[in-house]
N, CA, C and O atoms as a Maestro MAE file, in Angstrom:
{
 s_m_m2io_version
 :::
 2.0.0
}

f_m_ct {
 s_m_title
 :::
 protein
 m_atom[292] {
  # First column is atom index #
  i_m_mmod_type
  r_m_x_coord
  r_m_y_coord
  r_m_z_coord
  i_m_residue_number
  s_m_chain_name
  s_m_pdb_residue_name
  s_m_pdb_atom_name
  i_m_atomic_number
  :::
  1 25 -78.586 -90.135 69.357 1 A "VAL " " N  " 7
  2 3 -78.659 -88.967 70.390 1 A "VAL " " CA " 6
  3 2 -79.491 -88.686 70.705 1 A "VAL " " C  " 6
  4 15 -80.327 -88.595 69.806 1 A "VAL " " O  " 8
  5 25 -79.996 -88.320 72.134 2 A "VAL " " N  " 7
  6 3 -81.156 -87.221 72.232 2 A "VAL " " CA " 6
  7 2 -79.982 -86.400 73.045 2 A "VAL " " C  " 6
  8 15 -79.271 -86.922 73.904 2 A "VAL " " O  " 8
  9 25 -79.892 -84.855 72.576 3 A "LEU " " N  " 7
  10 3 -79.046 -83.771 73.214 3 A "LEU " " CA " 6
  11 2 -80.074 -83.456 74.471 3 A "LEU " " C  " 6
  12 15 -81.290 -83.498 74.658 3 A "LEU " " O  " 8
  13 25 -78.834 -83.101 75.258 4 A "LEU " " N  " 7
  14 3 -80.302 -82.939 76.409 4 A "LEU " " CA " 6
  15 2 -79.343 -81.360 76.926 4 A "LEU " " C  " 6
  16 15 -79.959 -80.775 77.816 4 A "LEU " " O  " 8
  17 25 -78.594 -80.955 76.697 5 A "GLY " " N  " 7
  18 3 -77.870 -79.589 76.841 5 A "GLY " " CA " 6
  19 2 -76.473 -79.643 77.132 5 A "GLY " " C  " 6
  20 15 -75.797 -80.666 77.021 5 A "GLY " " O  " 8
  21 25 -76.069 -78.583 77.488 6 A "ALA " " N  " 7
  22 3 -74.335 -78.146 77.628 6 A "ALA " " CA " 6
  23 2 -74.519 -77.160 78.470 6 A "ALA " " C  " 6
  24 15 -75.154 -76.138 78.208 6 A "ALA " " O  " 8
  25 25 -73.888 -77.454 79.687 7 A "PHE " " N  " 7
  26 3 -74.124 -77.186 80.958 7 A "PHE " " CA " 6
  27 2 -72.616 -76.299 81.129 7 A "PHE " " C  " 6
  28 15 -71.596 -76.887 80.771 7 A "PHE " " O  " 8
  29 25 -72.470 -74.578 81.798 8 A "SER " " N  " 7
  30 3 -71.469 -74.022 82.318 8 A "SER " " CA " 6
  31 2 -71.675 -74.719 83.925 8 A "SER " " C  " 6
  32 15 -70.820 -75.239 84.642 8 A "SER " " O  " 8
  33 25 -72.576 -74.590 84.076 9 A "ASN " " N  " 7
  34 3 -72.613 -74.897 85.642 9 A "ASN " " CA " 6
  35 2 -72.774 -76.605 86.194 9 A "ASN " " C  " 6
  36 15 -73.589 -77.427 85.776 9 A "ASN " " O  " 8
  37 25 -72.087 -76.733 86.885 10 A "MET " " N  " 7
  38 3 -71.697 -78.218 86.479 10 A "MET " " CA " 6
  39 2 -73.028 -78.930 87.665 10 A "MET " " C  " 6
  40 15 -73.476 -80.074 87.576 10 A "MET " " O  " 8
  41 25 -73.435 -77.900 88.703 11 A "ALA " " N  " 7
  42 3 -74.745 -78.497 89.777 11 A "ALA " " CA " 6
  43 2 -75.679 -78.591 88.404 11 A "ALA " " C  " 6
  44 15 -75.762 -79.795 88.158 11 A "ALA " " O  " 8
  45 25 -76.226 -78.031 87.663 12 A "ASN " " N  " 7
  46 3 -77.122 -78.132 86.855 12 A "ASN " " CA " 6
  47 2 -76.956 -79.322 85.753 12 A "ASN " " C  " 6
  48 15 -77.871 -79.776 85.066 12 A "ASN " " O  " 8
  49 25 -75.903 -79.637 85.737 13 A "ALA " " N  " 7
  50 3 -75.559 -81.067 84.591 13 A "ALA " " CA " 6
  51 2 -75.610 -82.073 85.583 13 A "ALA " " C  " 6
  52 15 -76.069 -83.119 85.122 13 A "ALA " " O  " 8
  53 25 -75.264 -82.144 86.943 14 A "LYS " " N  " 7
  54 3 -75.341 -83.405 87.715 14 A "LYS " " CA " 6
  55 2 -76.738 -83.562 88.204 14 A "LYS " " C  " 6
  56 15 -77.096 -84.569 88.814 14 A "LYS " " O  " 8
  57 25 -77.428 -82.687 87.966 15 A "GLN " " N  " 7
  58 3 -79.419 -82.638 88.310 15 A "GLN " " CA " 6
  59 2 -79.571 -83.079 86.854 15 A "GLN " " C  " 6
  60 15 -80.464 -83.912 87.001 15 A "GLN " " O  " 8
  61 25 -79.368 -83.077 85.890 16 A "ARG " " N  " 7
  62 3 -79.866 -83.466 84.386 16 A "ARG " " CA " 6
  63 2 -79.606 -85.022 84.354 16 A "ARG " " C  " 6
  64 15 -80.339 -85.903 83.905 16 A "ARG " " O  " 8
  65 25 -78.405 -85.121 84.932 17 A "GLN " " N  " 7
  66 3 -77.708 -86.329 84.776 17 A "GLN " " CA " 6
  67 2 -78.266 -87.595 85.992 17 A "GLN " " C  " 6
  68 15 -78.249 -88.816 85.837 17 A "GLN " " O  " 8
  69 25 -78.717 -86.841 87.142 18 A "ALA " " N  " 7
  70 3 -79.663 -87.886 88.658 18 A "ALA " " CA " 6
  71 2 -81.159 -88.247 88.021 18 A "ALA " " C  " 6
  72 15 -81.902 -89.219 88.152 18 A "ALA " " O  " 8
  73 25 -81.265 -86.808 87.151 19 A "LYS " " N  " 7
  74 3 -82.721 -87.385 86.375 19 A "LYS " " CA " 6
  75 2 -82.869 -88.299 85.089 19 A "LYS " " C  " 6
  76 15 -83.842 -88.730 84.472 19 A "LYS " " O  " 8
  77 25 -81.774 -88.390 84.974 20 A "LEU " " N  " 7
  78 3 -81.528 -89.234 83.535 20 A "LEU " " CA " 6
  79 2 -81.787 -91.020 84.297 20 A "LEU " " C  " 6
  80 15 -82.607 -91.922 84.128 20 A "LEU " " O  " 8
  81 25 -80.536 -90.800 85.184 21 A "THR " " N  " 7
  82 3 -80.482 -91.903 86.115 21 A "THR " " CA " 6
  83 2 -81.416 -92.384 86.721 21 A "THR " " C  " 6
  84 15 -81.457 -93.614 86.725 21 A "THR " " O  " 8
  85 25 -82.418 -91.697 87.392 22 A "ALA " " N  " 7
  86 3 -83.274 -91.998 87.942 22 A "ALA " " CA " 6
  87 2 -84.658 -92.604 87.462 22 A "ALA " " C  " 6
  88 15 -85.497 -93.259 88.081 22 A "ALA " " O  " 8
  89 25 -84.600 -92.042 85.781 23 A "LEU " " N  " 7
  90 3 -85.627 -92.831 84.841 23 A "LEU " " CA " 6
  91 2 -84.806 -93.645 84.269 23 A "LEU " " C  " 6
  92 15 -85.329 -93.672 83.155 23 A "LEU " " O  " 8
  93 25 -83.900 -94.338 84.194 24 A "GLY " " N  " 7
  94 3 -83.103 -95.625 83.658 24 A "GLY " " CA " 6
  95 2 -82.415 -95.255 82.427 24 A "GLY " " C  " 6
  96 15 -81.607 -96.096 82.033 24 A "GLY " " O  " 8
  97 25 -82.584 -93.852 81.494 25 A "VAL " " N  " 7
  98 3 -82.051 -93.824 80.386 25 A "VAL " " CA " 6
  99 2 -80.694 -93.972 80.532 25 A "VAL " " C  " 6
  100 15 -80.291 -93.617 81.640 25 A "VAL " " O  " 8
  101 25 -79.581 -94.515 79.523 26 A "LYS " " N  " 7
  102 3 -78.330 -94.164 79.746 26 A "LYS " " CA " 6
  103 2 -77.877 -92.790 78.435 26 A "LYS " " C  " 6
  104 15 -78.111 -92.365 77.304 26 A "LYS " " O  " 8
  105 25 -77.140 -92.615 79.586 27 A "PHE " " N  " 7
  106 3 -76.666 -91.584 78.974 27 A "PHE " " CA " 6
  107 2 -75.356 -91.069 78.993 27 A "PHE " " C  " 6
  108 15 -74.826 -91.242 80.090 27 A "PHE " " O  " 8
  109 25 -74.506 -90.383 77.999 28 A "TYR " " N  " 7
  110 3 -72.952 -90.480 78.531 28 A "TYR " " CA " 6
  111 2 -72.651 -88.715 78.263 28 A "TYR " " C  " 6
  112 15 -73.231 -87.907 77.538 28 A "TYR " " O  " 8
  113 25 -71.923 -88.627 78.847 29 A "SER " " N  " 7
  114 3 -71.357 -86.968 79.229 29 A "SER " " CA " 6
  115 2 -69.721 -86.454 78.267 29 A "SER " " C  " 6
  116 15 -68.771 -87.106 77.833 29 A "SER " " O  " 8
  117 25 -70.020 -85.212 78.268 30 A "GLU " " N  " 7
  118 3 -68.520 -84.734 77.537 30 A "GLU " " CA " 6
  119 2 -68.585 -83.449 78.127 30 A "GLU " " C  " 6
  120 15 -69.520 -82.841 78.648 30 A "GLU " " O  " 8
  121 25 -66.703 -82.996 77.826 31 A "THR " " N  " 7
  122 3 -66.569 -82.113 78.123 31 A "THR " " CA " 6
  123 2 -66.503 -81.098 76.399 31 A "THR " " C  " 6
  124 15 -66.429 -81.502 75.238 31 A "THR " " O  " 8
  125 25 -66.567 -79.825 76.933 32 A "VAL " " N  " 7
  126 3 -66.506 -79.014 75.377 32 A "VAL " " CA " 6
  127 2 -65.778 -78.206 75.457 32 A "VAL " " C  " 6
  128 15 -65.724 -78.195 76.687 32 A "VAL " " O  " 8
  129 25 -64.722 -77.008 74.989 33 A "LYS " " N  " 7
  130 3 -64.735 -76.124 75.207 33 A "LYS " " CA " 6
  131 2 -65.082 -74.932 74.075 33 A "LYS " " C  " 6
  132 15 -64.744 -74.792 72.900 33 A "LYS " " O  " 8
  133 25 -65.975 -74.086 75.050 34 A "ALA " " N  " 7
  134 3 -66.608 -72.858 74.316 34 A "ALA " " CA " 6
  135 2 -66.073 -71.769 74.361 34 A "ALA " " C  " 6
  136 15 -65.137 -71.558 75.133 34 A "ALA " " O  " 8
  137 25 -66.605 -70.754 73.459 35 A "PRO " " N  " 7
  138 3 -65.611 -69.434 73.650 35 A "PRO " " CA " 6
  139 2 -66.378 -68.514 75.114 35 A "PRO " " C  " 6
  140 15 -66.190 -67.355 75.483 35 A "PRO " " O  " 8
  141 25 -67.157 -69.463 75.614 36 A "THR " " N  " 7
  142 3 -67.448 -68.610 76.772 36 A "THR " " CA " 6
  143 2 -66.998 -69.640 78.368 36 A "THR " " C  " 6
  144 15 -67.326 -69.392 79.529 36 A "THR " " O  " 8
  145 25 -66.277 -70.639 77.907 37 A "GLY " " N  " 7
  146 3 -65.681 -71.795 78.843 37 A "GLY " " CA " 6
  147 2 -65.824 -72.770 78.414 37 A "GLY " " C  " 6
  148 15 -66.209 -73.026 77.273 37 A "GLY " " O  " 8
  149 25 -65.456 -73.704 79.496 38 A "GLU " " N  " 7
  150 3 -65.831 -75.024 79.208 38 A "GLU " " CA " 6
  151 2 -67.204 -75.623 79.736 38 A "GLU " " C  " 6
  152 15 -67.471 -75.499 80.931 38 A "GLU " " O  " 8
  153 25 -67.934 -76.161 79.020 39 A "LYS " " N  " 7
  154 3 -69.368 -76.943 79.023 39 A "LYS " " CA " 6
  155 2 -69.046 -78.254 79.442 39 A "LYS " " C  " 6
  156 15 -67.924 -78.735 79.601 39 A "LYS " " O  " 8
  157 25 -69.830 -78.626 79.556 40 A "LEU " " N  " 7
  158 3 -70.403 -80.333 79.676 40 A "LEU " " CA " 6
  159 2 -71.754 -80.872 79.201 40 A "LEU " " C  " 6
  160 15 -72.751 -80.697 79.902 40 A "LEU " " O  " 8
  161 25 -71.827 -81.576 77.938 41 A "ARG " " N  " 7
  162 3 -72.636 -81.909 77.310 41 A "ARG " " CA " 6
  163 2 -73.016 -83.209 77.714 41 A "ARG " " C  " 6
  164 15 -72.227 -84.125 77.947 41 A "ARG " " O  " 8
  165 25 -74.478 -83.272 77.802 42 A "VAL " " N  " 7
  166 3 -75.215 -84.148 78.129 42 A "VAL " " CA " 6
  167 2 -76.228 -84.883 77.080 42 A "VAL " " C  " 6
  168 15 -77.239 -84.357 76.617 42 A "VAL " " O  " 8
  169 25 -75.779 -86.150 76.806 43 A "ARG " " N  " 7
  170 3 -76.403 -86.843 75.503 43 A "ARG " " CA " 6
  171 2 -76.972 -88.126 75.938 43 A "ARG " " C  " 6
  172 15 -76.195 -89.002 76.318 43 A "ARG " " O  " 8
  173 25 -78.251 -88.338 75.926 44 A "ALA " " N  " 7
  174 3 -78.852 -89.577 75.720 44 A "ALA " " CA " 6
  175 2 -78.626 -90.883 74.625 44 A "ALA " " C  " 6
  176 15 -78.838 -90.809 73.415 44 A "ALA " " O  " 8
  177 25 -78.298 -91.706 75.127 45 A "GLY " " N  " 7
  178 3 -77.866 -92.950 73.900 45 A "GLY " " CA " 6
  179 2 -76.630 -93.299 73.841 45 A "GLY " " C  " 6
  180 15 -76.034 -93.136 74.905 45 A "GLY " " O  " 8
  181 25 -75.854 -93.838 72.754 46 A "PRO " " N  " 7
  182 3 -76.523 -93.711 71.533 46 A "PRO " " CA " 6
  183 2 -77.577 -95.158 71.085 46 A "PRO " " C  " 6
  184 15 -77.496 -96.328 71.456 46 A "PRO " " O  " 8
  185 25 -78.626 -94.423 70.068 47 A "TYR " " N  " 7
  186 3 -79.442 -95.269 70.397 47 A "TYR " " CA " 6
  187 2 -79.119 -96.387 67.971 47 A "TYR " " C  " 6
  188 15 -78.231 -96.144 67.154 47 A "TYR " " O  " 8
  189 25 -79.839 -96.999 67.903 48 A "ALA " " N  " 7
  190 3 -79.398 -98.002 67.407 48 A "ALA " " CA " 6
  191 2 -80.298 -97.161 65.724 48 A "ALA " " C  " 6
  192 15 -79.919 -97.250 64.556 48 A "ALA " " O  " 8
  193 25 -81.512 -96.428 66.289 49 A "THR " " N  " 7
  194 3 -82.277 -96.162 65.156 49 A "THR " " CA " 6
  195 2 -82.800 -94.400 65.537 49 A "THR " " C  " 6
  196 15 -82.729 -94.004 66.701 49 A "THR " " O  " 8
  197 25 -83.192 -93.681 64.664 50 A "ARG " " N  " 7
  198 3 -83.995 -92.322 64.798 50 A "ARG " " CA " 6
  199 2 -85.223 -92.193 65.812 50 A "ARG " " C  " 6
  200 15 -85.548 -91.219 66.491 50 A "ARG " " O  " 8
  201 25 -85.947 -93.750 65.697 51 A "GLN " " N  " 7
  202 3 -87.302 -93.974 65.687 51 A "GLN " " CA " 6
  203 2 -87.022 -93.939 67.094 51 A "GLN " " C  " 6
  204 15 -87.798 -93.306 67.810 51 A "GLN " " O  " 8
  205 25 -85.736 -94.698 67.753 52 A "GLU " " N  " 7
  206 3 -85.536 -95.374 69.075 52 A "GLU " " CA " 6
  207 2 -85.113 -94.144 70.043 52 A "GLU " " C  " 6
  208 15 -85.503 -94.002 71.202 52 A "GLU " " O  " 8
  209 25 -84.431 -93.474 69.491 53 A "ALA " " N  " 7
  210 3 -84.286 -91.644 69.776 53 A "ALA " " CA " 6
  211 2 -85.241 -90.966 70.111 53 A "ALA " " C  " 6
  212 15 -85.248 -90.176 71.055 53 A "ALA " " O  " 8
  213 25 -86.368 -91.265 69.191 54 A "GLU " " N  " 7
  214 3 -87.363 -89.939 69.077 54 A "GLU " " CA " 6
  215 2 -88.353 -90.558 70.015 54 A "GLU " " C  " 6
  216 15 -89.202 -89.767 70.427 54 A "GLU " " O  " 8
  217 25 -88.442 -91.834 70.461 55 A "ARG " " N  " 7
  218 3 -89.362 -92.333 71.515 55 A "ARG " " CA " 6
  219 2 -88.733 -91.806 73.038 55 A "ARG " " C  " 6
  220 15 -89.385 -91.567 74.055 55 A "ARG " " O  " 8
  221 25 -87.424 -91.722 72.866 56 A "VAL " " N  " 7
  222 3 -86.795 -91.963 74.249 56 A "VAL " " CA " 6
  223 2 -86.984 -90.131 74.419 56 A "VAL " " C  " 6
  224 15 -87.237 -89.617 75.508 56 A "VAL " " O  " 8
  225 25 -86.811 -89.350 73.165 57 A "ARG " " N  " 7
  226 3 -86.706 -87.720 73.957 57 A "ARG " " CA " 6
  227 2 -88.344 -87.637 73.746 57 A "ARG " " C  " 6
  228 15 -88.766 -86.483 73.666 57 A "ARG " " O  " 8
  229 25 -89.130 -88.475 73.666 58 A "ASP " " N  " 7
  230 3 -90.521 -88.163 73.847 58 A "ASP " " CA " 6
  231 2 -91.174 -88.867 75.079 58 A "ASP " " C  " 6
  232 15 -92.296 -88.567 75.488 58 A "ASP " " O  " 8
  233 25 -90.585 -89.582 75.494 59 A "MET " " N  " 7
  234 3 -90.985 -90.230 77.154 59 A "MET " " CA " 6
  235 2 -90.095 -89.103 78.407 59 A "MET " " C  " 6
  236 15 -90.404 -88.925 79.585 59 A "MET " " O  " 8
  237 25 -89.032 -88.537 77.686 60 A "LEU " " N  " 7
  238 3 -88.670 -87.824 78.964 60 A "LEU " " CA " 6
  239 2 -88.994 -86.116 78.967 60 A "LEU " " C  " 6
  240 15 -88.898 -85.395 79.960 60 A "LEU " " O  " 8
  241 25 -89.499 -85.571 77.254 61 A "LYS " " N  " 7
  242 3 -90.623 -84.507 77.379 61 A "LYS " " CA " 6
  243 2 -91.852 -85.070 78.624 61 A "LYS " " C  " 6
  244 15 -92.002 -84.427 79.663 61 A "LYS " " O  " 8
  245 25 -92.482 -86.057 78.396 62 A "GLY " " N  " 7
  246 3 -93.427 -86.178 79.177 62 A "GLY " " CA " 6
  247 2 -93.226 -86.321 80.720 62 A "GLY " " C  " 6
  248 15 -94.161 -86.102 81.491 62 A "GLY " " O  " 8
  249 25 -91.845 -86.735 81.204 63 A "LYS " " N  " 7
  250 3 -91.224 -86.876 82.671 63 A "LYS " " CA " 6
  251 2 -90.614 -85.225 82.856 63 A "LYS " " C  " 6
  252 15 -89.691 -85.092 83.660 63 A "LYS " " O  " 8
  253 25 -91.060 -84.126 82.211 64 A "GLY " " N  " 7
  254 3 -90.308 -82.527 82.106 64 A "GLY " " CA " 6
  255 2 -88.788 -82.644 81.801 64 A "GLY " " C  " 6
  256 15 -87.956 -82.332 82.653 64 A "GLY " " O  " 8
  257 25 -88.451 -83.091 80.596 65 A "VAL " " N  " 7
  258 3 -86.999 -82.516 80.323 65 A "VAL " " CA " 6
  259 2 -87.555 -82.454 78.964 65 A "VAL " " C  " 6
  260 15 -88.020 -83.288 78.188 65 A "VAL " " O  " 8
  261 25 -87.378 -81.360 78.939 66 A "GLN " " N  " 7
  262 3 -88.875 -80.168 77.810 66 A "GLN " " CA " 6
  263 2 -87.532 -79.879 76.668 66 A "GLN " " C  " 6
  264 15 -87.820 -79.511 75.529 66 A "GLN " " O  " 8
  265 25 -85.937 -80.092 77.104 67 A "ASP " " N  " 7
  266 3 -85.343 -79.237 75.856 67 A "ASP " " CA " 6
  267 2 -84.713 -80.354 75.025 67 A "ASP " " C  " 6
  268 15 -83.692 -80.042 74.413 67 A "ASP " " O  " 8
  269 25 -85.192 -81.693 74.900 68 A "GLY " " N  " 7
  270 3 -84.141 -83.012 74.223 68 A "GLY " " CA " 6
  271 2 -84.399 -82.180 72.898 68 A "GLY " " C  " 6
  272 15 -85.203 -81.253 72.801 68 A "GLY " " O  " 8
  273 25 -83.394 -82.782 71.671 69 A "MET " " N  " 7
  274 3 -83.512 -82.797 70.699 69 A "MET " " CA " 6
  275 2 -82.928 -83.921 69.507 69 A "MET " " C  " 6
  276 15 -81.710 -83.913 69.691 69 A "MET " " O  " 8
  277 25 -83.153 -84.641 68.657 70 A "VAL " " N  " 7
  278 3 -83.128 -85.897 68.542 70 A "VAL " " CA " 6
  279 2 -81.684 -85.096 67.015 70 A "VAL " " C  " 6
  280 15 -81.839 -84.153 66.239 70 A "VAL " " O  " 8
  281 25 -80.472 -86.038 67.211 71 A "ALA " " N  " 7
  282 3 -79.311 -86.013 66.579 71 A "ALA " " CA " 6
  283 2 -78.585 -87.084 66.053 71 A "ALA " " C  " 6
  284 15 -78.024 -87.855 66.831 71 A "ALA " " O  " 8
  285 25 -78.518 -87.235 64.909 72 A "GLU " " N  " 7
  286 3 -76.725 -88.093 64.436 72 A "GLU " " CA " 6
  287 2 -75.622 -88.171 65.186 72 A "GLU " " C  " 6
  288 15 -74.776 -87.314 64.935 72 A "GLU " " O  " 8
  289 25 -75.371 -88.948 66.042 73 A "LYS " " N  " 7
  290 3 -74.081 -89.064 66.404 73 A "LYS " " CA " 6
  291 2 -72.668 -88.646 65.904 73 A "LYS " " C  " 6
  292 15 -71.668 -88.958 66.550 73 A "LYS " " O  " 8
  :::
 }
 m_bond[291] {
  # First column is bond index #
  i_m_from
  i_m_to
  i_m_order
  :::
  1 1 2 1
  2 2 3 1
  3 3 4 2
  4 3 5 1
  5 5 6 1
  6 6 7 1
  7 7 8 2
  8 7 9 1
  9 9 10 1
  10 10 11 1
  11 11 12 2
  12 11 13 1
  13 13 14 1
  14 14 15 1
  15 15 16 2
  16 15 17 1
  17 17 18 1
  18 18 19 1
  19 19 20 2
  20 19 21 1
  21 21 22 1
  22 22 23 1
  23 23 24 2
  24 23 25 1
  25 25 26 1
  26 26 27 1
  27 27 28 2
  28 27 29 1
  29 29 30 1
  30 30 31 1
  31 31 32 2
  32 31 33 1
  33 33 34 1
  34 34 35 1
  35 35 36 2
  36 35 37 1
  37 37 38 1
  38 38 39 1
  39 39 40 2
  40 39 41 1
  41 41 42 1
  42 42 43 1
  43 43 44 2
  44 43 45 1
  45 45 46 1
  46 46 47 1
  47 47 48 2
  48 47 49 1
  49 49 50 1
  50 50 51 1
  51 51 52 2
  52 51 53 1
  53 53 54 1
  54 54 55 1
  55 55 56 2
  56 55 57 1
  57 57 58 1
  58 58 59 1
  59 59 60 2
  60 59 61 1
  61 61 62 1
  62 62 63 1
  63 63 64 2
  64 63 65 1
  65 65 66 1
  66 66 67 1
  67 67 68 2
  68 67 69 1
  69 69 70 1
  70 70 71 1
  71 71 72 2
  72 71 73 1
  73 73 74 1
  74 74 75 1
  75 75 76 2
  76 75 77 1
  77 77 78 1
  78 78 79 1
  79 79 80 2
  80 79 81 1
  81 81 82 1
  82 82 83 1
  83 83 84 2
  84 83 85 1
  85 85 86 1
  86 86 87 1
  87 87 88 2
  88 87 89 1
  89 89 90 1
  90 90 91 1
  91 91 92 2
  92 91 93 1
  93 93 94 1
  94 94 95 1
  95 95 96 2
  96 95 97 1
  97 97 98 1
  98 98 99 1
  99 99 100 2
  100 99 101 1
  101 101 102 1
  102 102 103 1
  103 103 104 2
  104 103 105 1
  105 105 106 1
  106 106 107 1
  107 107 108 2
  108 107 109 1
  109 109 110 1
  110 110 111 1
  111 111 112 2
  112 111 113 1
  113 113 114 1
  114 114 115 1
  115 115 116 2
  116 115 117 1
  117 117 118 1
  118 118 119 1
  119 119 120 2
  120 119 121 1
  121 121 122 1
  122 122 123 1
  123 123 124 2
  124 123 125 1
  125 125 126 1
  126 126 127 1
  127 127 128 2
  128 127 129 1
  129 129 130 1
  130 130 131 1
  131 131 132 2
  132 131 133 1
  133 133 134 1
  134 134 135 1
  135 135 136 2
  136 135 137 1
  137 137 138 1
  138 138 139 1
  139 139 140 2
  140 139 141 1
  141 141 142 1
  142 142 143 1
  143 143 144 2
  144 143 145 1
  145 145 146 1
  146 146 147 1
  147 147 148 2
  148 147 149 1
  149 149 150 1
  150 150 151 1
  151 151 152 2
  152 151 153 1
  153 153 154 1
  154 154 155 1
  155 155 156 2
  156 155 157 1
  157 157 158 1
  158 158 159 1
  159 159 160 2
  160 159 161 1
  161 161 162 1
  162 162 163 1
  163 163 164 2
  164 163 165 1
  165 165 166 1
  166 166 167 1
  167 167 168 2
  168 167 169 1
  169 169 170 1
  170 170 171 1
  171 171 172 2
  172 171 173 1
  173 173 174 1
  174 174 175 1
  175 175 176 2
  176 175 177 1
  177 177 178 1
  178 178 179 1
  179 179 180 2
  180 179 181 1
  181 181 182 1
  182 182 183 1
  183 183 184 2
  184 183 185 1
  185 185 186 1
  186 186 187 1
  187 187 188 2
  188 187 189 1
  189 189 190 1
  190 190 191 1
  191 191 192 2
  192 191 193 1
  193 193 194 1
  194 194 195 1
  195 195 196 2
  196 195 197 1
  197 197 198 1
  198 198 199 1
  199 199 200 2
  200 199 201 1
  201 201 202 1
  202 202 203 1
  203 203 204 2
  204 203 205 1
  205 205 206 1
  206 206 207 1
  207 207 208 2
  208 207 209 1
  209 209 210 1
  210 210 211 1
  211 211 212 2
  212 211 213 1
  213 213 214 1
  214 214 215 1
  215 215 216 2
  216 215 217 1
  217 217 218 1
  218 218 219 1
  219 219 220 2
  220 219 221 1
  221 221 222 1
  222 222 223 1
  223 223 224 2
  224 223 225 1
  225 225 226 1
  226 226 227 1
  227 227 228 2
  228 227 229 1
  229 229 230 1
  230 230 231 1
  231 231 232 2
  232 231 233 1
  233 233 234 1
  234 234 235 1
  235 235 236 2
  236 235 237 1
  237 237 238 1
  238 238 239 1
  239 239 240 2
  240 239 241 1
  241 241 242 1
  242 242 243 1
  243 243 244 2
  244 243 245 1
  245 245 246 1
  246 246 247 1
  247 247 248 2
  248 247 249 1
  249 249 250 1
  250 250 251 1
  251 251 252 2
  252 251 253 1
  253 253 254 1
  254 254 255 1
  255 255 256 2
  256 255 257 1
  257 257 258 1
  258 258 259 1
  259 259 260 2
  260 259 261 1
  261 261 262 1
  262 262 263 1
  263 263 264 2
  264 263 265 1
  265 265 266 1
  266 266 267 1
  267 267 268 2
  268 267 269 1
  269 269 270 1
  270 270 271 1
  271 271 272 2
  272 271 273 1
  273 273 274 1
  274 274 275 1
  275 275 276 2
  276 275 277 1
  277 277 278 1
  278 278 279 1
  279 279 280 2
  280 279 281 1
  281 281 282 1
  282 282 283 1
  283 283 284 2
  284 283 285 1
  285 285 286 1
  286 286 287 1
  287 287 288 2
  288 287 289 1
  289 289 290 1
  290 290 291 1
  291 291 292 2
  :::
 }
}
């Protein structure tokens, strides 16, 4: 997967999701409890290989989404 942020501000999360939709990137979101309150995690994927996830991360960086990080699910 490509980690794309954990947002406490839901408007920021929705903005990120809209950008991913516009770029045709499959993603999912999950709500998590943090010491500072609930956050919405946004992740692209999952992808079959790390190379595929890295390719998507690099494409997103080229489109202005700078905070992507590849991790195993």
